[in-house]
C-alpha positions in Angstrom: 35.2 20.5 17.9 33.3 18.0 15.8 31.5 18.8 12.6 27.7 18.1 12.3 26.7 15.4 9.8 23.3 16.9 9.3 21.6 20.2 8.7 20.0 22.2 11.5 17.4 24.7 10.3 17.3 28.4 11.5 14.0 27.6 13.2 15.5 24.7 15.1 18.4 26.9 16.3 15.8 29.4 17.5 13.9 26.8 19.4 17.2 25.4 20.8 18.3 28.8 21.9 15.0 29.4 23.7 15.1 26.0 25.4 18.6 26.7 26.6 17.4 30.0 28.0 14.8 28.2 30.1 11.6 29.0 28.2 8.7 26.5 28.3 7.2 25.0 25.2 4.2 27.3 25.5 6.4 30.4 25.9 8.5 29.4 22.9 5.4 28.9 20.9 4.1 32.4 21.8 7.5 34.0 21.0 7.7 32.2 17.6 4.0 32.5 16.8 3.5 28.7 16.6 1.6 26.2 18.7 3.3 24.4 21.6 2.8 21.2 19.6 5.0 22.6 16.8 7.7 23.5 19.3 7.5 19.9 20.7 7.9 18.6 17.2 11.0 20.7 16.6 12.5 19.6 19.9 11.7 15.9 19.2 13.5 16.3 15.8 16.5 17.9 17.4 16.7 15.1 20.0 16.7 12.6 17.1 19.3 14.5 15.0 21.7 14.9 17.9 21.0 11.4 19.3 20.5 13.2 22.6 19.1 11.4 25.6 17.2 14.3 27.1 16.9 18.1 26.9 20.0 18.8 29.1 22.1 16.5 26.8 20.7 18.3 23.7 21.6 21.8 25.1 25.1 20.5 26.0 25.6 19.2 22.5 24.4 22.5 21.0 27.1 24.3 23.0 29.7 21.7 22.0 28.9 22.2 18.3 28.9 26.0 18.7 25.2 26.3 17.6 24.5 28.4 20.6 26.8 30.5 22.8 26.7 32.2 26.1 26.0 35.9 25.7 29.1 38.1 26.2 27.7 39.6 29.4 27.4 36.1 31.0 30.5 35.4 33.1 31.1 32.7 35.7 33.3 33.9 38.5 33.8 30.6 40.3 34.6 27.1 39.1 32.3 24.3 39.7 33.7 21.4 41.6 32.7 17.7 41.4 31.7 16.6 44.9 
């Protein structure tokens, strides 16, 4: 696992976790008591910090760097295959 070369704030990790859980920018704003524009700003900053191409890439990198994890009750019973 690689080490991050930059700081990720607690708020950015909160936003990232909610994005990974499928929440919209509006829903994240409501949960964190900020405007959707603020959430978009956090997401934009995260994309820049991670040099991510898109949101899916950002979430993938967050898992790679162990910033977010699957909850313990989440288990995958089958392997995905490349078709």
